[in-house]
C-alpha positions in Angstrom: 20.6 -11.5 13.4 18.3 -12.7 16.8 14.9 -11.4 15.9 11.7 -11.6 17.8 8.3 -10.8 16.0 5.6 -10.3 18.8 2.2 -11.2 16.8 1.6 -13.7 14.4 -1.4 -11.9 12.4 -0.8 -11.3 8.4 2.1 -8.9 9.1 3.7 -10.5 11.7 3.9 -14.5 10.4 5.1 -13.5 7.1 7.6 -11.0 8.5 8.9 -13.7 11.0 8.9 -16.3 8.4 10.7 -14.5 5.6 13.4 -13.0 7.8 14.3 -16.7 9.0 14.3 -17.8 5.6 17.1 -15.4 4.5 19.2 -16.8 7.7 18.2 -14.9 10.8 17.0 -16.6 13.9 13.4 -15.7 14.5 11.2 -16.3 17.8 7.5 -15.5 16.9 5.5 -14.7 20.1 1.7 -14.9 20.3 -0.8 -15.2 23.4 -3.0 -17.8 21.5 -1.6 -21.4 22.6 -3.5 -23.1 20.2 -2.3 -20.8 17.3 1.4 -21.4 18.5 0.8 -25.1 18.5 -0.6 -24.9 15.1 2.9 -23.0 14.1 5.0 -25.3 15.6 3.4 -28.4 13.8 4.5 -26.3 10.7 0.9 -25.7 9.5 0.0 -21.7 9.1 -3.1 -20.1 10.6 -3.7 -17.9 7.9 -4.0 -18.6 3.8 -1.2 -16.8 2.1 0.5 -18.2 -1.2 4.0 -19.5 -0.4 4.0 -19.0 3.5 3.6 -22.4 4.8 6.2 -23.9 2.4 8.6 -21.1 4.1 7.7 -22.1 7.6 8.1 -25.5 7.0 11.4 -24.9 5.9 12.6 -22.7 8.7 11.3 -25.1 11.1 13.7 -27.7 9.6 16.6 -25.4 9.6 15.7 -24.3 13.1 15.8 -20.7 11.9 12.3 -20.2 13.2 10.5 -21.0 16.8 6.8 -20.2 18.2 6.2 -19.7 21.4 3.6 -17.8 24.1 6.4 -16.5 26.4 6.9 -12.8 26.0 9.8 -12.9 28.1 11.7 -15.7 26.3 11.3 -13.6 22.9 12.2 -10.4 24.3 15.4 -12.2 25.7 16.6 -13.5 22.7 16.2 -10.7 20.0 18.3 -7.8 19.4 15.6 -6.5 17.1 12.0 -6.6 18.6 9.0 -6.2 16.0 5.5 -5.2 17.3 3.4 -6.8 14.8 -0.2 -6.8 17.0 -3.5 -5.7 15.3 -4.7 -2.2 15.5 -8.4 -2.7 14.7 -10.7 0.1 14.2 -12.9 1.4 16.9 -16.4 2.5 15.9 -15.1 6.0 16.1 -12.7 5.5 13.0 -9.6 5.8 15.6 -7.3 2.6 15.8 -7.6 0.8 18.9 -4.0 0.7 20.1 -4.5 -1.3 23.4 -2.6 -4.7 21.9 0.3 -2.5 21.0 0.4 -0.9 24.6 0.1 -4.3 26.4 3.0 -5.6 24.1 5.4 -2.4 24.8 4.7 -2.3 28.7 5.7 -6.3 28.3 8.7 -5.4 26.5 9.8 -3.1 29.2 8.8 -5.6 31.9 10.9 -7.9 30.2 14.4 -6.5 29.1 17.2 -7.9 30.6 20.0 -5.9 29.5 21.8 -5.3 26.1 20.7 -2.8 23.7 17.6 -3.7 21.8 15.7 -1.7 18.7 12.2 -2.2 19.4 10.0 -1.9 15.4 6.6 -0.7 15.4 5.4 -2.7 12.4 1.8 -2.6 13.3 0.1 0.5 11.6 0.0 2.9 14.4 -1.2 6.4 14.8 1.0 9.3 13.9 3.0 9.5 16.9 3.2 6.3 18.2 7.0 6.1 18.2 7.4 8.5 21.0 4.3 6.8 23.3 5.8 3.1 22.6 8.9 4.4 24.2 7.4 6.0 27.0 5.3 2.4 27.4 8.4 0.6 27.5 10.0 2.8 30.3 6.7 2.4 32.1 7.3 -1.5 32.1 10.6 -0.9 33.1 9.4 1.2 35.9 7.1 -1.3 36.7 9.6 -4.1 36.8 11.5 -2.1 39.2 8.7 -1.4 41.5 8.1 -5.1 41.8 11.6 -5.9 42.7 11.5 -3.5 45.7 10.5 -5.4 49.0 7.3 -4.6 51.0 9.6 -2.8 53.8 12.2 -1.2 51.0 15.4 -2.0 50.1 18.0 -2.0 53.3 20.6 0.6 53.2 23.3 -2.2 52.8 21.5 -3.9 49.7 21.1 -2.5 46.3 18.4 -3.2 43.5 19.4 -5.4 40.6 20.1 -2.7 37.8 18.2 -3.4 34.7 19.8 -1.5 31.4 16.7 0.0 29.6 19.1 0.8 26.7 16.8 0.5 23.3 15.8 2.7 20.6 12.2 2.8 18.8 11.7 2.3 14.9 9.0 2.7 12.8 9.2 0.3 10.0 5.8 0.3 8.1 4.5 -2.4 6.1 3.5 -2.7 2.4 2.5 -5.9 2.0 -0.6 -6.9 -0.2 -2.9 -9.6 1.3 -2.5 -12.5 -1.4 1.1 -11.8 -2.4 2.5 -11.0 0.8 5.7 -13.2 0.6 6.5 -11.9 -2.6 6.2 -8.3 -1.3 8.3 -9.0 1.3 11.0 -10.3 -1.1 10.3 -7.8 -3.8 9.7 -4.6 -2.0 9.4 -1.3 -3.7 11.1 0.5 -0.8 12.1 0.4 2.7 11.1 2.9 5.1 12.9 3.4 8.5 11.8 6.4 10.9 13.9 7.3 13.8 16.4 9.4 15.1 19.1 6.9 16.2 21.8 6.2 13.7 22.7 2.9 15.4 19.1 1.4 15.3 19.0 2.5 11.6 22.1 0.8 10.9 21.0 -2.2 12.7 17.5 -2.3 10.7 19.9 -2.0 7.1 22.0 -4.9 8.4 18.8 -6.7 9.1 17.2 -5.9 5.7 20.7 -6.3 3.7 19.8 -9.3 1.9 16.6 -8.2 0.4 17.7 -4.7 -0.2 20.6 -6.5 -2.5 17.7 -8.3 -4.2 19.3 -11.9 -3.1 15.6 -13.3 -3.0 14.1 -11.2 -5.8 12.0 -12.3 -8.5 14.5 -10.4 -10.5 17.9 -10.3 -9.1 19.1 -8.0 -11.7 17.6 -4.8 -10.3 19.2 -2.3 -8.6 19.3 -2.5 -4.9 15.6 -1.4 -3.0 15.8 2.2 -2.0 16.0 2.4 2.1 14.2 6.0 3.1 15.2 7.0 6.9 13.0 9.6 8.2 11.7 10.5 11.3 9.5 8.8 13.2 6.4 10.7 12.4 7.0 10.7 8.8 7.6 7.0 8.7 3.8 6.7 10.3 2.7 9.2 8.1 3.9 7.6 4.8 1.9 4.1 5.6 -1.5 5.9 6.1 -0.9 8.3 2.9 0.3 5.3 0.6 -3.2 3.5 1.6 -5.1 6.6 1.7 -4.0 7.9 -1.9 -4.5 4.0 -3.2 -8.2 4.0 -1.6 -8.8 7.4 -3.2 -7.4 6.1 -6.5 -10.3 3.2 -6.3 -13.0 5.7 -5.5 -12.1 8.1 -8.5 -12.3 5.2 -10.9 -15.6 4.1 -9.6 -17.0 7.7 -9.7 -15.8 7.8 -13.4 -17.4 4.2 -14.2 -20.6 5.2 -12.5 -20.9 8.6 -15.0 -19.6 6.2 -17.8 -22.6 3.7 -17.2 -25.0 7.0 -17.8 -23.4 8.4 -20.6 -22.3 5.1 -22.7 -18.8 5.1 -22.4 -16.5 2.2 -20.9 -14.7 2.6 -18.1 -12.2 -0.1 -18.9 -11.1 1.7 -21.7 -11.0 5.2 -20.1 -9.0 3.2 -17.5 -6.6 2.3 -20.3 -6.5 5.6 -21.4 -5.6 7.8 -18.9 -3.2 4.8 -17.0 -1.1 5.2 -19.9 -0.3 8.6 -18.6 2.9 8.2 -16.5 1.9 10.6 -14.1 -1.2 8.4 -13.2 -0.1 5.0 -14.0 -2.6 2.0 -14.4 -2.7 0.3 -11.0 -5.7 0.6 -9.0 -7.8 1.9 -11.8 -10.1 -1.2 -11.8 -13.7 -0.4 -11.3 -16.1 -2.6 -9.5 -17.5 -2.7 -6.1 -15.2 -1.2 -3.8 -12.4 -1.5 -1.6 -12.3 -3.5 1.5 -9.9 -5.7 3.7 -8.4 -4.7 6.9 -6.2 -2.3 5.7 -7.7 0.3 3.7 -10.9 0.8 5.6 -9.2 1.1 8.9 -6.0 3.4 7.5 -8.3 6.1 5.9 -10.5 6.2 8.6 -7.6 6.6 11.3 -6.2 9.4 9.3 -9.4 11.3 8.9 -9.8 10.8 12.7 -6.1 11.9 13.2 -7.1 15.1 11.1 -10.1 16.0 13.2 -7.9 15.8 16.2 -5.9 18.5 14.9 -8.6 20.8 13.9 -8.6 19.7 9.9 -11.5 18.3 8.0 -10.1 15.8 5.3 -12.7 16.5 2.7 -11.2 14.5 0.0 -10.5 11.2 2.2 -13.8 11.4 3.7 -15.5 11.9 0.0 -13.4 8.5 -1.0 -15.1 6.8 1.9 -18.7 7.7 0.8 -17.9 6.8 -2.6 -16.8 3.6 -1.6 -19.9 3.2 0.9 -22.2 3.8 -2.2 -20.0 1.4 -4.7 -20.6 -1.7 -2.7 -24.7 -1.6 -3.3 -23.8 -1.0 -6.9 -24.3 -4.4 -7.5 -27.5 -4.4 -5.9 -28.6 -1.5 -8.0 -28.1 -3.7 -11.1 -29.6 -6.7 -10.0 -32.7 -4.9 -9.2 -32.6 -3.1 -12.7 -32.2 -6.5 -14.3 -34.9 -8.5 -12.2 -36.8 -5.9 -10.5 -38.1 -7.5 -7.4 -35.2 -9.3 -5.5 -38.1 -10.9 -3.0 -38.2 -14.6 -3.3 -35.1 -14.5 -5.9 -32.2 -16.6 -5.8 -28.9 -14.8 -6.0 -25.6 -16.5 -6.2 -22.3 -14.9 -5.5 -18.8 -15.9 -7.1 -16.4 -15.1 -4.1 -16.6 -13.8 -0.7 -13.0 -12.6 0.4 -12.4 -9.0 0.2 -9.6 -9.7 -3.0 -8.5 -12.9 -4.3 -5.7 -15.2 -3.0 -6.6 -14.8 0.8 -9.1 -16.4 3.4 -9.8 -12.8 4.7 -13.3 -11.7 4.8 -12.5 -8.5 7.1 -14.7 -5.6 5.7 -15.5 -7.6 2.4 -18.1 -6.2 0.3 -20.1 -9.2 0.0 -20.8 -9.1 3.7 -22.5 -5.9 2.6 -24.5 -7.4 -0.6 -25.5 -10.4 1.7 -26.9 -8.5 4.6 -29.1 -6.1 1.9 -30.0 -9.2 -0.3 -31.3 -10.7 3.0 -33.0 -7.7 4.1 -34.7 -7.6 0.5 -36.0 -11.2 1.1 -33.5 -12.8 -1.5 -31.9 -16.6 -1.1 -28.4 -16.1 -1.5 -26.0 -18.5 -2.1 -22.1 -18.2 -2.5 -18.9 -20.2 -3.9 -15.4 -19.2 -2.7 -12.4 -21.1 -3.6 -10.8 -20.6 0.0 -14.2 -20.2 2.3 -16.1 -23.3 0.7 -13.2 -25.3 1.2 -11.5 -24.7 4.8 -14.8 -24.4 7.0 -14.0 -20.6 7.6 -18.1 -20.1 7.1 -18.8 -20.1 10.7 -18.6 -16.4 10.7 -21.1 -16.0 7.9 -24.7 -15.9 8.3 -27.8 -15.5 6.0 -26.0 -17.5 3.0 -25.6 -21.0 1.8 -22.2 -21.9 1.0 -21.8 -24.0 -1.9 -18.8 -26.4 -2.4 -18.6 -25.5 -6.3 -19.6 -23.0 -8.8 -22.0 -25.3 -10.7 -23.9 -26.2 -7.2 -24.0 -22.5 -6.9 -25.5 -21.5 -10.4 -28.0 -24.3 -10.1 -31.4 -22.8 -9.8 -30.1 -19.2 -9.4 -32.0 -16.1 -10.8 -28.6 -14.3 -11.4 -24.8 -14.6 -10.5 -22.6 -11.5 -9.0 -18.8 -11.9 -9.3 -17.8 -10.5 -6.0 -14.1 -11.4 -6.1 -11.9 -12.0 -8.9 -10.6 -15.3 -8.4 -8.4 -16.5 -11.4 -9.9 -19.9 -11.8 -13.3 -17.8 -12.1 -12.3 -16.9 -15.6 -12.0 -20.5 -16.7 -15.4 -22.0 -15.2 -17.8 -23.7 -17.3 -20.1 -20.8 -18.1 -22.1 -22.5 -20.5 -23.1 -25.4 -18.2 -23.5 -23.1 -15.4 -25.9 -20.9 -17.5 -28.2 -23.8 -18.3 -28.6 -24.5 -14.7 -29.7 -21.1 -13.7 -33.4 -20.4 -13.7 -32.2 -16.5 -15.3 -28.8 -16.5 -16.6 -27.9 -13.2 -15.5 -24.5 -12.0 -14.2 -23.3 -9.1 -12.7 -19.7 -8.6 -13.0 -18.8 -6.5 -10.0 -14.9 -6.6 -10.9 -15.4 -6.1 -14.8 -12.8 -9.4 -14.9 -15.0 -11.6 -17.1 -14.9 -11.2 -21.3 -18.4 -9.9 -22.0 -18.4 -11.5 -25.6 -17.8 -14.8 -24.1 -20.4 -14.6 -21.2 -23.0 -13.3 -24.0 -21.9 -16.5 -26.3 -22.0 -18.9 -23.0 -26.0 -17.6 -22.7 -25.5 -14.9 -20.4 -27.1 -11.6 -20.0 -23.7 -9.7 -19.0 -24.0 -6.2 -16.8 -20.3 -5.1 -15.9 -19.7 -1.7 -13.9 -19.1 1.3 -16.0 -19.2 -0.8 -19.1 
C-alpha cells in the first residue's frame, strides 16, 4: 500500500520505517531540511535500537523515501499518518498547532482519490472531528485560491477537487527504547472511526503485523484489533498512560512507607505482582516517571476533565506523588552527607529511561537543578548522552566520558537511569576512586550485597 507519514519524531519515523520493512511504499515528510537530508543518507536522527538498520534496508529496497514536500507525500499516500508532536502547554493541555497545520496542509493538497487520514499523534479527545473540519477548511482554501480576482466567467468552470476521505484514530503504544520491537509485537491495535471502508484499509495495512509475520514469536495468535468510535480510541491512549503512571506513583507511595516501617518494597512489589489482578509490570519503585508521554498525557487528561467540569483527583494525586518522588534521591543524599554545599555528586544516567537519548522531562534534570541550588558540583555519565554530543541542552553538570571518570573525587553517586551496562561496572575500582563511596540507587537496580562488598554504603528506595 502507498503510505505517507507526516512528522519523523519517535512515533512517525518508527511507524514509517516499520511499514516500509513489511513491504509498503512509504514517504516520510518533515519540514526540517537538515533532518530530511540526514534520513536520506540512511542515518536516524534519534537513538532507537534497530531503527537505523531498518531505515537503511528500506532505502536499499526503495520502500522508503524522505522529503520536505507535503504535496508529494499527500499525492503518494492512500493512507496519510499525522505523526507530529503535541507538546504540553503551561496549562497542561496539548499544543495542537502542528496537527492543525498538517491537517490544513493535507486539505490544500488533496488531489482526488479516496484517502484515509490517520491521527497517530496523541491528540485531545474529540480531535477526529476537528481534524476532519480542518482538512475541509484546507480544501476550501485551495478552491478560493484558484478563483481569479475578477471571479469565474460564466462559461468557465473551476477544477473540481474531490475531497473523499475519512479520519481514523490509531493511537500508538510504543515504548521508547523498544519501539521497533513494540511495532512488530503489539498487544493490540486500536482503530477508531465510523467508516467501515477506512477500517478495512487499516486492517489491510496492518495485516502482516496482525498475522505475526514479523513477530518475535510467530506462533502467537493474531494481534487483537479493537474497532471503536473516534472518541473512545483517543481516550484509550490517555487512559492507558494515565493508569501506568498512576501504578508507578502507587508503588512509589508504598516505597516511602516501606522506608519508614522497615519493609522492602522490592519484596512487596513481588508479592502483590503475583496477583493476576495486579500484575508485576510498572511496580518498580524509584525516583519517578518522566519522558515525553506520561507527564504530557496525564496532564492533558486532567485538563480535559477540568474542561468538562470534573476534577480528576486520583490523577492529580499521581502527578503530585511523582513530583515529590523526583526529589527523594536529594533527601537521601542529605540524610547521608548532611550538607551538600561543596560536595561532588555523580549521576549514573541522564535520560528518562534506558535505551533512548530522550532527556525530555527526565528526573535527572530536576536533580541537577536542585543540587546546583544547594551548592553541589554535579557530574554525570550516560552511555548515550556522553557519546553523542547531545549535552548542549544540559547546564550545571559536567558530562564525563566513562563511569570511572565520573566516580573520581565524588562524595556520592546516584543511579538515575537503569542502563543495563550499569550492572557490570567495576564498582570496586569506582569505590576506591571516590572521596566518600556512597551510592543512592534511584531505581533499585543494583544488588545491595554486591555493592556493599564493593565498598559502598548502599541506599535504595523503599528498601
